[in-house]
C-alpha positions as CSV (number, residue, x, y, z in Angstrom):
1,M,21.0,103.0,118.0
2,F,17.7,102.4,118.3
3,L,15.7,102.4,115.0
4,K,11.7,102.9,115.8
5,N,9.9,104.3,118.5
6,D,8.9,102.3,121.4
7,Y,7.1,104.8,123.8
8,Q,7.1,102.0,127.3
9,A,11.0,101.2,127.1
10,S,11.2,105.3,126.2
11,L,13.4,104.6,123.4
12,R,12.4,106.6,119.9
13,N,14.0,106.6,116.4
14,G,17.4,107.5,116.8
15,S,18.1,107.0,120.1
16,L,22.2,106.4,121.1
17,G,23.3,103.7,123.7
18,C,26.3,101.8,124.3
19,I,25.9,98.2,124.4
20,T,27.0,97.0,127.9
21,V,26.2,92.8,128.1
22,I,25.7,90.6,124.9
23,E,25.3,86.6,126.8
24,D,22.2,83.9,125.8
25,G,20.3,85.9,123.5
26,K,19.7,88.9,124.8
27,V,22.0,92.5,124.6
28,T,21.2,94.8,127.3
29,A,22.3,98.8,126.3
30,D,22.9,102.3,128.0
31,F,20.7,105.0,126.5
32,D,21.3,108.1,128.7
33,G,21.5,106.0,132.1
34,T,19.4,103.8,131.3
35,E,20.0,99.9,130.9
36,I,17.2,98.6,128.7
37,E,17.7,94.3,127.7
38,L,16.3,93.6,124.4
39,S,16.5,90.1,122.9
40,G,14.3,88.6,120.0
41,Y,12.8,90.7,117.3
42,G,14.1,93.9,119.8
43,L,17.5,93.2,118.4
44,D,16.0,93.8,115.0
45,D,16.0,97.9,116.0
46,L,19.7,98.0,116.8
47,A,21.8,99.0,114.2
48,L,25.5,100.0,115.1
49,A,26.1,104.0,114.2
50,Y,29.7,104.6,113.5
51,A,28.4,108.3,112.2
52,I,24.9,109.2,111.8
53,T,23.1,112.1,110.3
54,V,20.6,115.2,111.4
55,H,17.8,113.2,109.7
56,K,17.9,111.0,112.9
57,A,17.1,113.5,114.7
58,Q,13.6,114.7,112.9
59,G,10.6,114.3,115.0
60,S,12.7,115.2,118.5
61,S,11.8,117.3,120.9
62,F,15.0,119.5,120.0
63,K,14.2,123.6,119.9
64,R,14.1,125.5,116.9
65,A,16.9,128.2,116.6
C-alpha cells in the first residue's frame, strides 16, 4: 500500500499494489497494471497491507450511494 499522494506517479494514499521486483535498493510494484519503480524516500511510503480499513478510502473518488 502506498501511504501518501504522489501525483506525478499517479499514486494516492491507499493505492494497493503488488511488489514484482526487489533489487539494488529499488522496488518495482504493479499498481493496477502500471509498474512504478520506487527507491530512496519513496520506499518510506510503502507499507504491507495484510488488512486495511475503509478509512484508507477517504478522499477517494468512490461514488456515493
